[in-house]
C-alpha positions as CSV (number, residue, x, y, z in Angstrom):
1,M,67.0,58.8,83.8
2,T,65.6,62.2,84.8
3,E,68.0,64.8,85.9
4,H,66.7,66.4,89.0
5,I,67.3,69.9,90.1
6,T,66.1,71.9,93.0
7,T,65.2,75.5,93.7
8,H,68.3,75.8,95.9
9,Q,70.7,74.5,93.1
10,A,73.9,76.6,93.4
11,E,77.3,76.7,91.7
12,E,80.0,74.6,93.4
13,D,82.3,76.8,95.5
14,A,85.4,75.2,96.9
15,R,85.4,78.1,99.6
16,N,82.7,76.6,101.4
17,E,85.0,73.9,102.5
18,A,86.7,76.3,104.9
19,I,83.7,78.4,106.2
20,L,83.4,79.4,109.7
21,I,80.1,78.7,111.5
22,Y,78.5,80.7,114.4
23,L,77.5,78.3,117.4
24,N,76.3,79.5,120.6
25,G,78.4,82.7,120.8
26,R,81.6,81.5,119.1
27,V,82.6,81.3,115.5
28,V,84.2,77.9,114.8
29,P,85.8,76.1,111.8
30,K,83.1,73.9,110.0
31,A,84.5,70.5,111.5
32,Q,84.2,72.0,115.1
33,A,80.5,73.1,114.7
34,L,79.1,70.2,116.5
35,V,75.8,69.8,118.3
36,S,74.9,67.3,121.0
37,V,72.8,64.1,120.1
38,Y,70.6,65.4,123.0
39,D,69.9,68.5,121.3
40,S,66.2,69.3,121.0
41,G,66.5,70.1,117.1
42,F,68.3,66.9,116.3
43,M,66.2,64.7,118.7
44,L,62.8,66.2,118.0
45,G,63.0,68.8,115.2
46,D,62.1,71.3,118.0
47,G,63.3,74.6,116.7
48,V,62.8,77.6,114.1
49,W,64.9,79.0,111.5
50,E,65.5,81.7,108.9
51,G,67.2,81.8,105.6
52,L,68.7,85.0,104.6
53,R,70.5,86.3,101.5
54,L,73.4,88.7,101.1
55,Y,73.4,90.9,98.1
56,D,76.3,93.4,97.7
57,G,77.0,93.8,101.4
58,H,73.3,93.9,102.3
59,W,71.2,91.3,104.0
60,A,68.0,91.8,102.3
61,F,65.0,92.5,104.1
62,L,66.6,91.8,107.4
63,G,63.9,93.4,109.4
64,D,61.3,91.2,108.1
65,H,63.3,88.1,108.8
66,M,64.1,89.2,112.4
67,D,60.2,89.9,113.0
68,R,59.5,86.4,111.6
69,L,62.1,84.7,113.7
70,F,61.0,86.3,116.9
71,E,57.4,85.7,116.2
72,A,58.0,82.0,115.5
73,A,60.1,81.6,118.7
74,K,57.3,83.3,120.7
75,A,54.6,80.9,119.0
76,I,56.5,77.8,120.1
77,D,57.3,79.3,123.6
78,L,61.2,79.3,122.8
79,D,63.3,82.0,124.6
80,I,66.1,82.9,122.1
81,G,68.1,84.6,124.7
82,M,69.2,87.2,122.6
83,T,67.9,90.5,121.6
84,R,67.3,91.3,117.8
85,E,70.3,93.4,117.9
86,Q,72.4,90.7,119.3
87,V,71.2,88.2,116.8
88,I,72.0,90.6,113.8
89,N,75.4,91.3,115.4
90,A,76.0,87.4,115.3
91,L,75.0,87.4,111.7
92,L,77.5,90.3,110.9
93,E,80.2,88.8,113.0
94,T,79.9,85.5,111.0
95,Q,79.8,87.3,107.7
96,S,82.8,89.3,108.6
97,A,84.8,86.2,109.9
98,N,84.1,84.6,106.4
99,G,85.0,87.6,104.4
100,M,81.7,87.5,102.5
101,T,80.4,90.6,100.6
102,T,77.8,89.2,98.1
103,D,76.1,85.8,97.0
104,A,76.0,84.4,100.4
105,H,73.2,82.5,102.0
106,A,72.8,82.2,105.8
107,R,70.7,79.6,107.6
108,L,70.1,80.8,111.1
109,M,68.8,78.1,113.5
110,V,67.4,78.3,117.0
111,T,66.5,75.0,118.8
112,R,65.3,74.7,122.4
113,G,68.7,73.4,123.3
114,V,70.2,70.2,125.0
115,K,67.9,67.9,127.0
116,T,68.6,66.3,130.1
117,R,67.0,63.0,129.1
118,P,66.1,61.7,125.5
119,F,62.2,62.5,125.9
120,Q,59.7,65.0,124.2
121,H,58.8,67.2,127.2
122,P,60.1,70.7,126.7
123,S,61.0,71.0,130.3
124,L,63.7,68.6,129.8
125,S,65.6,71.4,127.8
126,R,67.2,73.3,130.6
127,Q,70.5,74.5,129.3
128,G,69.2,77.3,127.1
129,P,68.8,77.5,123.4
130,T,71.3,76.4,120.9
131,I,71.8,79.0,118.1
132,T,73.9,78.5,115.0
133,I,74.4,80.3,111.7
134,I,75.7,78.4,108.6
135,M,76.7,80.8,106.0
136,E,78.0,79.7,102.6
137,H,79.1,81.2,99.4
138,S,76.2,80.6,97.1
139,R,75.3,81.7,93.6
140,P,72.1,80.1,92.3
141,K,72.5,78.2,89.1
142,L,69.4,76.8,87.4
143,P,70.1,75.0,84.2
144,R,66.3,74.8,83.2
145,P,62.9,75.9,84.6
146,I,61.7,73.6,87.5
147,R,59.5,70.6,86.9
148,L,56.7,70.0,89.6
149,A,54.5,66.9,90.2
150,T,51.5,67.0,92.4
151,V,51.8,64.9,95.4
152,P,49.2,63.5,98.1
153,H,51.0,65.2,100.9
154,I,49.2,68.6,101.8
155,R,49.8,71.6,104.0
156,G,47.8,71.2,106.9
157,L,45.6,72.9,109.3
158,P,47.0,75.4,111.9
159,M,46.0,73.1,114.8
160,T,48.2,70.2,113.4
161,Q,51.3,72.1,112.5
162,D,50.9,75.6,111.4
163,P,52.7,75.9,107.9
164,K,53.4,79.5,108.7
165,L,56.1,78.4,111.2
166,N,59.6,77.9,109.7
167,S,60.0,75.0,112.0
168,H,62.7,72.4,112.0
169,S,60.1,69.6,111.7
170,K,60.2,69.4,107.9
171,L,59.3,65.6,107.5
172,N,56.0,66.3,105.8
173,C,57.8,68.4,103.2
174,I,60.7,65.9,102.6
175,L,58.2,63.0,102.0
176,A,56.4,65.3,99.5
177,C,59.8,66.0,97.7
178,I,60.6,62.2,97.8
179,A,57.1,61.6,96.0
180,A,57.9,64.3,93.4
181,E,61.4,62.8,92.6
182,K,59.9,59.2,92.3
183,A,57.4,60.7,89.7
184,G,60.4,62.3,87.8
185,A,59.9,65.8,88.9
186,D,62.3,68.2,90.7
187,E,59.8,69.4,93.5
188,A,56.4,68.7,94.9
189,L,53.3,70.8,94.2
190,M,51.3,70.5,97.6
191,L,47.7,71.4,97.7
192,D,45.8,72.7,100.7
193,V,43.0,70.8,102.8
194,H,40.4,71.9,100.3
195,G,42.4,70.6,97.1
196,F,43.5,74.0,95.9
197,V,47.0,74.8,94.8
198,N,49.2,75.9,97.8
199,T,52.9,75.7,97.7
200,T,55.8,73.4,96.7
201,N,57.8,71.4,99.5
202,A,60.1,74.5,99.7
203,C,58.6,77.5,98.0
204,N,55.5,79.5,97.5
205,V,53.7,79.2,94.1
206,F,52.5,81.9,91.5
207,I,50.7,81.4,88.2
208,V,50.1,84.0,85.5
209,R,46.9,84.0,83.6
210,K,46.0,86.8,81.0
211,G,48.2,89.1,82.5
212,E,46.9,88.5,86.2
213,V,49.2,87.1,88.9
214,W,47.5,84.3,91.2
215,T,48.8,82.8,94.5
216,S,47.1,81.0,97.3
217,T,44.9,82.6,99.8
218,G,47.7,82.5,102.3
219,D,45.8,80.6,104.9
220,Y,47.7,77.3,104.4
221,C,50.9,78.4,103.0
222,M,54.5,79.3,104.3
223,N,54.8,82.8,105.7
224,G,57.1,83.8,102.7
225,I,58.8,87.1,102.8
226,T,59.7,86.8,99.2
227,R,56.0,86.0,98.4
228,A,54.9,89.1,100.2
229,K,57.5,91.2,98.3
230,V,56.2,89.8,95.0
231,I,52.6,90.7,96.1
232,Q,53.7,94.2,97.1
233,L,55.7,94.9,93.8
234,C,52.6,93.8,91.7
235,R,50.4,96.3,93.6
236,E,53.0,99.0,93.1
237,N,53.5,98.6,89.5
238,G,50.0,98.0,88.2
239,I,50.2,94.2,87.8
240,P,46.8,92.7,88.9
241,V,47.5,90.3,91.7
242,F,45.2,88.0,93.5
243,E,45.3,85.8,96.6
244,K,42.8,83.2,95.9
245,N,41.8,79.7,95.6
246,F,42.5,78.0,92.4
247,S,42.7,74.5,91.1
248,L,45.1,72.4,89.1
249,V,42.9,72.7,86.1
250,E,43.5,76.4,85.9
251,T,47.2,75.9,87.0
252,Y,47.8,73.7,83.8
253,S,46.5,76.2,81.5
254,A,48.5,79.2,83.0
255,D,50.7,81.3,80.8
256,E,53.4,81.3,83.3
257,A,54.3,79.7,86.7
258,F,57.0,80.7,89.1
259,L,58.1,80.0,92.7
260,T,59.3,82.4,95.3
261,G,61.9,81.9,98.0
262,T,64.7,83.7,99.7
263,F,67.3,81.7,97.8
264,G,66.1,81.6,94.2
265,A,63.9,84.7,94.5
266,Q,61.7,84.1,91.5
267,T,62.3,80.5,90.0
268,P,60.5,79.7,86.5
269,V,58.4,76.7,86.3
270,G,58.4,74.9,83.0
271,Q,56.2,71.8,83.8
272,I,53.6,70.7,86.2
273,D,52.5,67.0,86.1
274,G,53.9,66.6,82.6
275,R,52.0,69.4,81.3
276,V,54.2,72.3,79.7
277,I,53.3,75.7,81.3
278,G,53.2,78.4,78.7
279,T,56.3,78.1,76.4
280,G,58.0,76.0,79.3
281,Q,60.5,78.9,79.7
282,M,60.5,82.0,81.9
283,G,57.7,84.1,80.9
284,P,57.7,88.1,80.5
285,V,55.7,88.7,83.7
286,T,58.0,86.5,85.6
287,E,61.0,88.3,84.1
288,R,59.6,91.7,84.9
289,L,59.0,90.7,88.4
290,R,62.6,89.5,88.8
291,A,63.9,92.8,87.6
292,L,61.5,94.7,89.9
293,Y,62.6,92.5,92.8
294,K,66.3,93.3,92.4
295,D,65.4,96.9,92.4
296,L,63.6,96.5,95.5
297,I,66.5,94.8,97.1
298,R,68.8,97.8,96.1
299,R,66.1,100.2,97.7
300,D,65.9,98.2,100.8
301,A,69.8,98.4,101.1
302,V,69.5,102.3,100.9
303,E,66.8,102.6,103.2
304,N,67.9,100.2,105.8
305,R,71.6,100.2,105.7
306,L,73.3,98.9,108.9
């Protein structure tokens, strides 16, 4: 039986049983952080979210995450009911209540709130948004590089459900993940509407070919903050980087492949559709970008200290 892992694989931490969770202005024990069955997020997946990472007392790229959260809320016509500063203060309040200093992950979620009746129309959400922050002690623990399998599920066109939105509606990605696991892989490699390599069900995808770093055009992929930082680091450090269309044929013969996301930063890929990528282990370009990314986080902490 194939052992499945994920890009969000973390060490077990008993402290997470006693975490405190932010819910609508209060910080409450985990067992009391309850949301109504009439909540728009539970009922319809109507909401947006952000994942944030705490490094040595600093929430990495917090400004970028706040920009993305408020842009997404505006895009779906959801009034968060809080300013950026108030949302940041809620994050810091939750961090302080849990005594967290580093190696923590926060999932900040905003839904359209509790509905008066169990139907779709957004006008039925009349009580204001539901805002919650789940914050856990979380240190990534990846026993081996990730294995991917290509699946039939694609990242769609913006007029269906724009993949740039961090939406609560994740069923497409969940079905992709299930298909990959059925194929014996860890995560799904999803193509775009033209059949070019796009993302996984949870992360953005990069490959390395002859010293060049390639990623998708960005037209159909998640609006990844870590993705953008990797592209920035390549440009700052003389590493050729291209946002372009490329096929599975070009991917299978890549020297390296890695995934990007807030939790795992840069996660090495060892196999795609049973083909070993490079040596099957983390490659030198990936390793260099991981080191540069850590330096960028330290720089961000100095420049944007709260």
